[in-house]
C-alpha positions in Angstrom: -22.5 -40.5 -1.9 -24.7 -39.0 -4.7 -26.5 -36.2 -3.5 -28.8 -35.7 -6.6 -32.0 -37.9 -7.8 -30.5 -37.9 -10.7 -27.0 -39.5 -10.1 -26.0 -42.8 -11.0 -25.0 -44.6 -7.9 -21.7 -46.9 -8.2 -22.1 -50.4 -5.9 -20.3 -49.0 -3.5 -22.3 -45.9 -2.9 -25.2 -48.2 -2.8 -24.5 -50.8 -0.5 -23.1 -47.7 2.0 -26.7 -46.1 1.7 -28.4 -49.4 2.1 -26.5 -50.1 5.0 -27.3 -46.4 6.8 -30.9 -47.2 5.8 -31.0 -50.5 7.6 -28.8 -48.7 10.4 -31.2 -45.7 11.4 -34.3 -47.8 11.1 -33.0 -50.8 13.0 -31.1 -48.0 15.6 -34.4 -46.3 16.2 -36.3 -49.6 17.0 -33.9 -51.3 19.1 -33.7 -47.8 20.9 -37.4 -48.1 21.2 -37.6 -51.2 22.0 -34.8 -50.8 25.1 -36.4 -48.0 26.3 -40.1 -49.6 26.3 -40.2 -51.6 29.9 -38.8 -48.4 31.4 -40.7 -45.7 29.7 -43.1 -44.6 33.0 -40.3 -45.3 35.5 -38.0 -42.3 37.3 -34.1 -42.9 37.3 -34.6 -44.4 40.7 -36.9 -46.6 40.1 -35.3 -48.0 37.0 -32.2 -48.7 39.4 -34.7 -50.2 41.7 -35.8 -52.9 39.2 -32.5 -53.0 37.2 -29.6 -52.7 39.6 -27.5 -50.1 40.1 -26.1 -49.5 36.6 -30.0 -49.4 35.4 -31.2 -51.5 32.2 -28.4 -52.9 30.1 -30.4 -55.5 28.1 -33.4 -55.7 26.6 -36.4 -56.6 28.9 -40.0 -57.8 28.8 -42.8 -55.3 27.5 -46.2 -55.5 26.3 -45.5 -59.3 26.7 -42.2 -59.9 24.8 -38.6 -58.9 25.0 -37.4 -56.7 22.5 -41.2 -55.1 22.1 -41.4 -51.8 20.2 -44.0 -48.9 21.2 -45.5 -46.5 18.5 -42.5 -44.6 17.5 -41.6 -47.5 15.9 -44.8 -48.4 14.2 -45.2 -44.7 12.6 -41.3 -44.5 11.8 -42.5 -47.5 9.4 -45.3 -45.8 8.2 -43.1 -42.6 7.6 -40.8 -44.9 5.3 -44.0 -46.1 3.4 -45.4 -42.7 2.9 -42.0 -41.4 1.2 -42.1 -44.2 -1.0 -45.6 -43.8 -2.6 -44.8 -40.1 -3.1 -42.3 -40.8 -5.1 -44.6 -43.8 -6.9 -47.2 -41.4 -7.4 -45.1 -38.4 -8.3 -45.3 -40.3 -11.8 -49.3 -39.3 -12.2 -48.4 -35.9 -11.7 -49.6 -35.7 -8.4 -46.5 -34.7 -6.0 -47.3 -33.2 -2.8 -45.9 -35.3 -0.2 -47.2 -34.3 2.7 -50.8 -35.5 2.0 -48.8 -39.3 0.6 -47.4 -38.6 4.7 -50.7 -38.0 6.1 -52.5 -40.9 4.3 -49.8 -43.1 5.3 -50.3 -41.9 9.2 -54.3 -42.8 8.6 -53.4 -45.8 7.9 -51.4 -46.3 10.9 -54.1 -44.8 12.9 -56.4 -48.1 11.6 -53.9 -50.3 12.9 -55.2 -49.0 16.6 -58.7 -49.6 16.1 -59.2 -52.2 14.2 -58.7 -56.2 14.9 -56.3 -56.8 11.7 -55.6 -56.2 7.5 -58.3 -55.8 6.0 -57.4 -57.8 2.8 -60.1 -56.0 0.8 -58.4 -53.0 1.2 -56.3 -53.5 -2.0 -54.6 -49.5 -1.8 -53.4 -49.9 1.7 -50.1 -51.7 0.2 -47.9 -54.5 2.0 -47.2 -52.8 5.0 -50.7 -52.1 6.1 -51.3 -55.8 6.2 -48.2 -57.3 8.4 -50.6 -58.0 11.2 -48.0 -57.8 13.8 -48.5 -53.4 13.5 -51.8 -54.3 14.8 -51.6 -53.4 18.6 -52.0 -50.5 20.4 -48.2 -49.7 22.1 -49.0 -46.7 24.3 -50.0 -43.5 21.5 -50.4 -40.1 22.9 -53.9 -38.8 22.5 -52.1 -36.0 20.1 -51.6 -39.1 17.9 -55.2 -40.6 17.6 -57.0 -37.2 17.8 -54.2 -35.9 15.2 -54.6 -38.9 12.8 -58.2 -39.6 14.2 -60.1 -38.3 10.6 -59.2 -37.4 7.6 -58.3 -33.9 8.3 -54.3 -33.0 7.5 -53.3 -30.4 9.8 -51.0 -27.8 8.2 -48.5 -25.4 9.5 -51.4 -22.3 8.9 -53.6 -25.1 10.7 -52.1 -27.3 12.5 -53.8 -29.7 14.9 -52.7 -30.0 18.8 -51.4 -26.4 18.5 -50.9 -26.6 22.4 -48.8 -30.0 21.9 -45.1 -30.1 22.2 -44.1 -33.6 22.8 -41.4 -35.8 20.9 -43.7 -37.9 19.0 -43.1 -36.2 15.7 -39.3 -35.6 16.1 -39.3 -39.7 16.7 -41.3 -40.8 13.7 -38.7 -38.0 11.4 -35.6 -39.9 10.9 -36.6 -41.2 7.4 -37.1 -37.7 5.9 -33.2 -37.5 6.8 -32.5 -40.4 4.5 -34.0 -38.6 1.4 -30.3 -38.2 0.6 -31.4 -36.5 -2.8 -32.9 -33.7 -1.5 -31.7 -30.3 -0.5 -31.5 -30.0 3.5 -34.1 -27.2 3.7 -36.5 -28.9 1.7 -36.0 -32.5 4.1 -36.4 -29.9 6.9 -39.3 -28.3 5.8 -41.1 -31.6 4.9 -40.4 -33.0 8.7 -41.8 -29.7 9.8 -45.3 -29.7 8.0 -45.9 -33.7 8.6 -45.1 -32.6 12.6 -47.5 -30.1 12.3 -50.3 -33.0 11.3 -50.2 -34.6 14.7 -48.6 -31.8 17.1 -48.8 -28.1 16.2 -46.9 -26.2 18.6 -43.6 -24.5 16.8 -41.2 -26.3 19.1 -42.5 -30.1 18.3 -42.5 -28.6 14.3 -38.9 -27.3 14.6 -37.1 -30.1 16.6 -38.9 -32.6 13.9 -37.2 -30.6 11.0 -33.5 -30.1 13.2 -33.6 -33.7 14.1 -34.6 -34.6 10.1 -32.0 -32.7 9.0 -29.2 -34.2 11.4 -29.9 -37.3 9.9 -30.0 -36.1 6.4 -26.0 -35.0 7.0 -25.0 -37.9 8.6 -26.5 -40.4 5.9 -24.4 -38.0 3.5 -21.2 -38.9 5.5 -20.9 -35.7 7.7 -20.0 -36.4 11.5 -22.6 -36.1 13.8 -21.0 -32.7 15.1 -20.6 -31.5 12.0 -24.1 -32.2 10.9 -25.7 -30.6 14.5 -24.1 -27.6 12.7 -25.8 -28.0 9.8 -28.8 -28.1 11.6 -28.1 -25.1 13.4 -27.2 -23.0 10.5 -30.5 -23.6 9.0 -32.4 -23.4 12.1 -31.4 -19.6 12.2 -33.8 -18.6 9.4 -36.7 -20.1 11.2 -39.0 -18.1 13.3 -39.6 -19.3 16.7 -36.5 -21.7 16.8 -34.8 -20.4 19.8 -35.7 -23.1 22.0 -34.6 -25.9 20.0 -31.6 -24.2 18.7 -31.1 -23.7 22.7 -31.4 -27.0 22.9 -29.0 -28.3 20.9 -26.4 -25.8 22.0 -26.6 -27.4 25.4 -26.0 -30.8 24.2 -23.0 -29.7 22.7 -21.5 -28.1 25.6 -23.1 -30.6 28.1 -20.0 -32.8 26.4 -17.6 -30.8 28.1 -18.7 -31.1 31.2 -17.2 -34.3 32.6 -18.4 -38.3 32.6 -22.0 -39.2 31.2 -24.5 -39.8 33.5 -28.1 -40.1 33.7 -28.6 -37.1 35.7 -27.0 -35.2 33.1 -29.2 -36.9 30.4 -32.3 -36.0 32.3 -31.4 -32.2 32.7 -31.3 -32.4 29.0 -34.3 -34.1 28.6 -35.9 -31.6 30.9 -39.8 -31.6 30.7 -39.8 -34.1 28.0 -40.5 -31.6 25.2 -39.7 -32.3 21.5 -36.4 -29.9 21.9 -35.7 -31.7 25.4 -35.5 -35.3 23.9 -33.7 -34.1 20.3 -31.2 -32.4 23.0 -31.0 -35.4 25.2 -30.1 -37.9 21.8 -27.4 -35.7 20.6 -25.9 -36.1 23.7 -26.1 -39.5 24.5 -25.1 -40.5 20.3 -22.3 -37.8 20.8 -20.4 -39.2 24.2 -21.8 -43.0 23.7 -18.7 -45.2 23.8 -20.6 -47.3 21.3 -24.2 -48.0 20.3 -24.8 -50.1 23.3 -23.4 -47.5 25.8 -25.1 -44.9 24.2 -28.3 -46.3 23.6 -28.3 -47.4 27.5 -27.8 -43.6 28.3 -30.5 -42.3 26.7 -32.9 -44.9 28.3 -31.7 -44.7 31.7 -33.5 -41.6 33.5 -36.7 -40.6 34.1 -37.9 -38.9 30.9 -39.1 -40.3 28.0 -37.0 -43.9 27.7 -38.8 -44.9 24.6 -38.8 -41.5 22.5 -34.8 -40.9 24.1 -33.9 -44.1 22.7 -35.5 -44.1 19.4 -33.8 -40.9 18.4 -30.5 -41.6 19.5 -30.6 -45.3 17.9 -31.5 -43.5 14.6 -28.1 -41.2 14.8 -26.2 -43.8 15.7 -27.6 -46.0 13.4 -27.5 -43.2 10.3 -23.9 -42.5 11.7 -22.5 -45.9 11.9 -24.6 -47.9 9.5 -26.3 -51.6 10.7 -23.1 -53.2 11.4 -22.5 -51.0 14.5 -26.2 -52.1 15.9 -25.8 -55.0 19.0 -26.6 -58.4 17.1 -28.2 -59.9 20.4 -30.9 -57.0 20.1 -31.2 -57.1 17.0 -32.0 -60.6 16.8 -34.9 -60.4 19.3 -36.2 -57.4 17.9 -40.0 -57.4 16.9 -40.8 -56.9 13.5 -36.8 -56.9 12.8 -37.6 -58.7 9.1 -40.2 -56.4 8.1 -37.8 -53.4 9.2 -35.5 -55.3 6.7 -37.8 -55.3 4.0 -39.1 -51.9 4.4 -35.7 -50.4 4.5 -34.5 -52.6 1.5 -37.5 -51.4 -0.6 -36.4 -47.6 0.5 -33.0 -48.2 -0.5 -33.7 -49.4 -3.7 -36.8 -46.8 -4.5 -34.1 -44.0 -3.6 -31.3 -45.4 -5.8 -33.3 -47.2 -8.8 -36.7 -45.9 -9.0 -36.2 -45.0 -12.1 -36.0 -48.7 -13.7 -39.1 -49.7 -11.1 -41.4 -46.9 -12.5 -42.0 -44.0 -15.0 -44.6 -42.3 -16.3 -45.4 -44.4 -18.6 -45.3 -47.4 -16.6 -44.2 -49.5 -13.7 -43.2 -52.8 -12.0 -46.7 -54.4 -11.4 -45.1 -55.8 -8.5 -44.1 -52.3 -7.5 -47.2 -51.0 -7.5 -49.2 -53.9 -5.7 -46.5 -52.8 -2.6 -46.8 -49.3 -3.0 -50.0 -48.4 -5.2 -50.3 -45.2 -6.2 -53.8 -44.6 -4.4 
């Protein structure tokens, strides 16, 4: 696969990349939707409600089957922000964290507005998708982190005590920047995590996760992707909790048959590092995508985040065709996710044909304004 932004993409490479992009975004969303109905339940409560095997199919949440949570909403706005960063680069302005922050502010508007404001021409098409205007239990850290125009940075992070998994769950798209060096992918995820969750564990877990997805998108095995992430983490101050969590996941693979109890042990207190560990484990030991996702959500930790993280890993690893078709058929927002995934793949592989400093396709600028 092409590994630099200036490389020429062959047809087969483009198709493989598009499948992995679709797989990553759809996988994250379907895992999120699977976990949503049991997000607040203990393992015992899940079994009491769904039987001895726990949840094995999509169930009702937010008034329908296949509903997604804030994890998927923010992941989609991450993709939107990345595309717009590429487009705005033509103007000489190149600071992706700022473009991502603007995208997250557009998400924040969906949490308090009744619907799209069509007068805001600079919002782009994603912010005009009415189904996104639904509050799906966003955490206080997200609402305060993106509650005003002030952008958190590594030097002045928002919510410095927050170590939850939310920034990790929106960071898979950073890994799809296959033309970037992995350390830059990790750095961008790190900086964007600090915009809502300033605890070093949350920021470093987001960086580690993005680097894993990046390696998968380039064709590495999951084990090799984790090793690559561990190698990059070593250079980061405060990396030990995240590195230990990844090593714990790798070690757990050799400890016998996978069980919800083992996943719950890895999840621990539900921090970003714990959810990263659980997701890597479930993706490694799952017999297929369905099994890996069910394993991820049938435990007493944050099931939506666990499903989203695991689903993105499996989708990036195997591509969209490995995802359960019946679940995709009921997935909320599936058409939007596919449209955005294909736009991202097109931007990454054919960006110079869509826009240059000298000019751009009017249709593309209407979808992804430079403002």
